[in-house]
N, CA, C and O of each residue as an XYZ file, in Angstrom:
372
protein
N      -4.213     -3.606     16.424
C      -4.068     -2.587     14.970
C      -3.470     -3.638     14.336
O      -2.530     -4.376     14.633
N      -4.419     -3.527     13.134
C      -3.680     -4.632     11.992
C      -3.077     -4.197     11.203
O      -2.959     -2.974     11.287
N      -2.496     -4.757     10.236
C      -1.525     -3.968      9.028
C      -2.179     -3.263      8.048
O      -1.531     -2.493      7.339
N      -3.359     -3.403      7.896
C      -4.137     -2.317      6.865
C      -4.331     -1.314      7.648
O      -4.375     -0.238      7.052
N      -4.481     -1.266      8.923
C      -4.584      0.047      9.746
C      -3.445      1.053      9.715
O      -3.519      2.282      9.742
N      -2.219      0.152      9.642
C      -1.009      0.994      9.567
C      -0.398      1.284      7.951
O       0.702      1.809      7.781
N      -1.095      0.950      7.058
C      -1.023      1.366      5.627
C      -0.284      0.270      4.897
O       0.139      0.450      3.755
N      -0.103     -1.035      5.651
C       0.512     -2.242      4.953
C      -0.569     -3.067      4.364
O      -1.639     -3.166      4.966
N      -0.354     -3.718      3.136
C      -1.212     -4.446      2.620
C      -0.517     -5.892      2.396
O       0.545     -6.020      1.787
N      -1.219     -6.924      2.943
C      -0.500     -8.242      2.859
C      -0.762     -8.710      1.259
O      -1.795     -8.490      0.627
N       0.446     -9.417      0.762
C       0.199     -9.941     -0.574
C       0.268    -11.632     -0.492
O      -0.042    -12.427     -1.380
N       0.639    -11.840      0.497
C       0.995    -13.655      0.753
C       2.163    -13.742      0.597
O       2.878    -12.783      0.310
N       2.702    -15.339      0.818
C       4.027    -15.487      0.818
C       4.836    -14.578      1.492
O       5.985    -14.314      1.139
N       4.098    -13.942      2.745
C       4.909    -13.173      3.606
C       5.357    -11.868      3.040
O       6.348    -11.372      3.575
N       4.792    -11.212      2.035
C       5.229    -10.111      1.478
C       4.214     -9.278      1.731
O       3.069     -9.731      1.726
N       4.452     -7.933      1.992
C       3.599     -6.837      2.460
C       4.232     -5.637      1.616
O       5.405     -5.661      1.245
N       3.321     -4.546      1.334
C       3.616     -3.359      0.556
C       2.907     -2.362      1.167
O       1.986     -2.702      1.911
N       3.170     -1.082      0.989
C       2.443      0.207      1.501
C       1.410      0.212      0.581
O       1.633      0.007     -0.612
N       0.148      0.454      1.074
C      -1.027      0.727      0.060
C      -0.795      2.069     -0.890
O      -1.312      2.145     -2.004
N      -0.070      2.982     -0.405
C       0.129      4.049     -1.292
C       1.168      4.025     -1.969
O       1.543      5.096     -2.447
N       1.940      2.827     -2.215
C       2.940      2.618     -3.389
C       2.370      1.596     -4.538
O       3.022      1.351     -5.554
N       1.283      1.116     -4.309
C       0.883      0.279     -5.327
C       0.109      1.184     -6.368
O      -0.710      2.079     -6.162
N       0.657      0.637     -7.635
C       0.493      1.442     -8.907
C      -0.523      0.720     -9.620
O      -1.439      1.359    -10.136
N      -0.475     -0.626     -9.723
C      -1.295     -1.463    -10.548
C      -1.327     -2.646    -10.039
O      -0.472     -3.106     -9.282
N      -2.856     -3.507    -10.639
C      -2.782     -4.760    -10.191
C      -3.207     -5.563    -11.304
O      -4.247     -5.193    -11.848
N      -2.581     -6.671    -11.803
C      -3.009     -7.077    -13.009
C      -3.101     -8.668    -12.591
O      -2.158     -9.287    -12.098
N      -4.219     -9.147    -12.834
C      -4.632    -10.880    -12.509
C      -3.691    -11.603    -13.761
O      -3.503    -11.377    -14.956
N      -3.208    -12.631    -12.729
C      -2.275    -13.481    -13.740
C      -3.175    -14.479    -14.569
O      -4.042    -15.182    -14.051
N      -2.870    -14.461    -15.922
C      -3.656    -15.455    -16.783
C      -3.755    -16.724    -16.413
O      -2.862    -17.189    -15.706
N      -4.713    -17.430    -16.764
C      -4.877    -18.899    -16.563
C      -3.684    -19.874    -16.898
O      -3.432    -20.863    -16.210
N      -3.116    -19.577    -17.796
C      -1.928    -20.424    -18.266
C      -0.672    -20.052    -17.270
O       0.039    -21.003    -16.944
N      -0.388    -18.942    -16.835
C       0.469    -18.761    -16.270
C       0.335    -18.822    -14.602
O       1.229    -18.386    -13.876
N      -0.707    -19.326    -14.169
C      -0.868    -19.406    -12.726
C      -0.318    -20.736    -12.340
O       0.164    -21.607    -13.064
N      -0.490    -20.713    -11.041
C       0.378    -21.857    -10.304
C       1.045    -21.647     -8.985
O       1.533    -20.557     -8.687
N       1.066    -22.533     -8.306
C       1.917    -22.821     -7.200
C       1.326    -21.517     -6.270
O       2.105    -21.136     -5.396
N       0.064    -20.820     -6.370
C      -0.408    -19.716     -5.620
C      -0.444    -18.484     -6.462
O      -1.085    -17.536     -6.008
N       0.013    -18.381     -7.361
C       0.318    -17.259     -8.333
C      -1.086    -16.848     -8.690
O      -1.784    -17.576     -9.397
N      -1.624    -15.403     -8.096
C      -2.730    -14.976     -8.674
C      -2.897    -13.716     -9.354
O      -3.703    -13.482    -10.255
N      -1.883    -12.756     -8.731
C      -2.116    -11.092     -9.125
C      -0.563    -10.574     -9.191
O       0.261    -10.815     -8.309
N      -0.336     -9.933    -10.204
C       1.031     -9.107    -10.251
C       0.739     -7.818     -9.851
O      -0.213     -7.174    -10.291
N       1.526     -7.423     -9.033
C       1.612     -6.020     -8.156
C       2.462     -5.076     -8.564
O       3.598     -5.298     -8.144
N       2.372     -4.129     -9.203
C       3.446     -3.207     -9.769
C       3.240     -1.714     -8.667
O       2.238     -1.042     -8.421
N       4.473     -1.620     -8.255
C       4.762     -0.778     -7.165
C       5.891      0.370     -7.737
O       6.799      0.207     -8.551
N       5.490      1.554     -7.015
C       6.607      2.381     -7.133
C       8.037      1.961     -6.739
O       8.264      1.323     -5.711
N       8.833      2.287     -7.464
C      10.315      1.865     -7.262
C      10.976      0.608     -7.689
O      12.177      0.357     -7.789
N       9.948     -0.120     -7.917
C      10.237     -1.505     -8.403
C       9.939     -1.604    -10.150
O       8.927     -1.147    -10.682
N      11.059     -2.305    -10.881
C      10.952     -2.451    -12.258
C      10.002     -3.611    -12.429
O       9.013     -3.486    -13.151
N      10.271     -4.757    -11.777
C       9.409     -5.894    -11.930
C       8.155     -5.923    -10.864
O       8.280     -5.536     -9.702
N       6.989     -6.410    -11.392
C       6.028     -6.521    -10.440
C       6.284     -7.798     -9.385
O       6.933     -8.826     -9.579
N       5.619     -7.413     -8.327
C       5.717     -8.472     -7.265
C       4.640     -9.525     -7.483
O       3.560     -9.086     -7.878
N       4.751    -10.943     -7.280
C       3.621    -12.011     -7.358
C       3.025    -11.988     -6.027
O       3.733    -12.158     -5.034
N       1.603    -11.763     -5.930
C       0.879    -11.995     -5.014
C       0.210    -13.345     -5.032
O       0.123    -13.907     -6.124
N      -0.274    -13.935     -3.956
C      -0.950    -15.102     -3.732
C      -2.371    -14.751     -3.340
O      -3.193    -15.590     -2.970
N      -2.631    -13.283     -3.461
C      -4.403    -12.859     -3.179
C      -4.783    -12.493     -4.447
O      -3.962    -12.165     -5.304
N      -6.015    -12.527     -4.634
C      -6.886    -11.930     -5.832
C      -6.777    -10.353     -5.703
O      -6.527     -9.697     -4.692
N      -7.031     -9.915     -7.004
C      -6.840     -8.256     -7.113
C      -7.966     -7.786     -6.375
O      -7.977     -6.647     -5.909
N      -8.984     -8.641     -6.225
C     -10.297     -7.924     -5.500
C      -9.963     -7.836     -3.923
O     -10.294     -6.827     -3.301
N      -9.290     -8.930     -3.271
C      -8.773     -9.061     -1.920
C      -7.847     -7.898     -1.655
O      -7.935     -7.200     -0.645
N      -6.849     -7.704     -2.729
C      -5.794     -6.382     -2.382
C      -6.553     -5.301     -2.448
O      -6.463     -4.445     -1.568
N      -7.188     -5.204     -3.219
C      -8.069     -3.826     -3.523
C      -9.165     -3.255     -2.270
O      -9.598     -2.111     -2.134
N      -9.424     -4.409     -1.467
C     -10.150     -4.128     -0.434
C      -9.268     -3.780      0.671
O      -9.678     -3.126      1.630
N      -8.094     -4.187      0.571
C      -7.342     -4.055      1.857
C      -6.604     -2.718      1.515
O      -6.315     -1.978      2.455
N      -6.301     -2.381      0.327
C      -5.904     -1.195     -0.086
C      -6.792      0.058      0.438
O      -6.367      1.100      0.937
N      -8.183     -0.330      0.184
C      -9.207      0.681      0.778
C      -9.007      0.885      2.139
O      -8.730      2.001      2.576
N      -9.130     -0.152      2.885
C      -9.060     -0.034      4.378
C      -7.954      0.814      4.783
O      -8.186      1.769      5.524
N      -6.412      0.494      4.253
C      -5.722      1.054      4.632
C      -5.502      2.540      4.384
O      -5.031      3.311      5.220
N      -5.920      2.891      3.056
C      -5.813      4.281      2.802
C      -6.697      4.965      3.619
O      -6.373      6.138      3.809
N      -7.699      4.599      4.154
C      -8.687      5.367      4.914
C      -8.668      5.215      6.156
O      -9.586      5.718      6.804
N      -7.496      4.393      6.910
C      -7.296      4.217      8.146
C      -6.693      5.817      8.871
O      -5.934      6.593      8.291
N      -7.131      5.958      9.914
C      -6.694      7.198     10.510
C      -5.232      7.167     10.958
O      -4.686      8.268     11.029
N      -4.453      6.007     11.295
C      -3.073      5.653     11.626
C      -2.262      5.575     10.461
O      -1.042      5.684     10.579
N      -2.863      5.376      9.195
C      -2.099      5.035      8.040
C      -0.954      6.128      7.912
O      -1.103      7.316      8.200
N       0.377      5.460      7.367
C       1.581      6.315      7.385
C       1.463      7.501      6.508
O       1.960      8.550      6.916
N       0.756      7.471      5.131
C       0.555      8.406      4.235
C      -0.418      9.644      4.798
O      -0.415     10.784      4.331
N      -1.063      9.279      5.653
C      -1.835     10.016      6.141
C      -1.217     10.961      7.192
O      -1.550     12.143      7.113
N      -0.446     10.628      8.068
C       0.523     11.346      9.028
C       1.432     12.065      8.131
O       1.620     13.256      8.378
N       2.072     11.490      7.050
C       2.939     12.344      6.043
C       2.176     13.616      5.646
O       2.551     14.766      5.877
N       1.104     13.261      5.044
C       0.412     14.340      4.240
C      -0.274     15.266      5.315
O      -0.447     16.422      4.927
N      -0.646     15.012      6.436
C      -1.349     15.939      6.968
C      -0.451     16.690      8.457
O      -0.937     17.625      9.094
N       0.640     16.170      8.723
C       1.646     16.117      9.639
C       2.810     17.171      9.248
O       3.451     17.768     10.114
N       2.987     17.315      8.087
C       4.149     18.107      7.716
C       3.506     19.633      6.817
O       2.561     19.766      6.039
N       4.527     20.621      7.365
C       4.195     21.950      7.198
C       4.754     21.998      5.832
O       5.618     21.253      5.370
N       4.050     23.127      5.158
C       4.353     23.587      3.767
C       5.748     24.121      3.696
O       6.276     24.187      4.806
N       6.486     24.518      2.700
C       7.531     25.100      2.529
C       7.550     26.329      2.911
O       8.361     26.739      3.742
N       6.628     27.091      2.330
C       6.164     28.458      2.503
C       5.606     29.008      3.907
O       5.560     30.155      4.352
N       5.224     27.846      4.410
C       4.585     28.372      5.994
C       5.803     28.569      6.908
O       6.792     27.853      6.750
N       5.765     29.491      7.836
C       6.818     29.920      8.828
C       6.800     28.702      9.774
O       5.821     27.956      9.748
N       7.564     28.525     10.390
C       7.608     27.669     11.650
C       7.072     28.405     12.917
O       7.552     29.472     13.300
N       6.166     27.840     13.466
C       5.452     28.254     14.794
C       6.195     28.153     15.843
O       6.870     27.135     15.993
N       6.227     29.319     16.905
C       7.119     28.992     17.785
C       5.968     29.110     18.957
O       5.170     30.039     19.081
N       6.096     27.747     19.920
C       5.597     27.949     21.196
C       5.802     28.798     22.033
O       6.929     29.168     22.362
N       4.556     29.301     22.578
C       5.035     30.332     23.742
C       4.604     29.887     24.976
O       3.430     29.709     25.299
N       5.900     29.656     25.874
C       5.654     29.065     26.934
C       4.810     29.725     28.186
O       4.607     29.069     29.208
């Protein structure tokens, strides 16, 4: 199982972020690039963007794989949770 099948997207520099928490990808301008800086990754809950050493196209590709993976955490959370108005089902033994 790779990280993209678990919902995690590698950014480089040993950083990983959940695919469903990525809000925006912004390419680093030519003048600001250096030391592997390629993309700013904006995520939920962080005020400042993370700096990725990968291109936005590569990150988008991994996001797509992670978001469509059957084992991804966001899919388990969406489909495994009962709605508040649904009564709890009792198993009959």
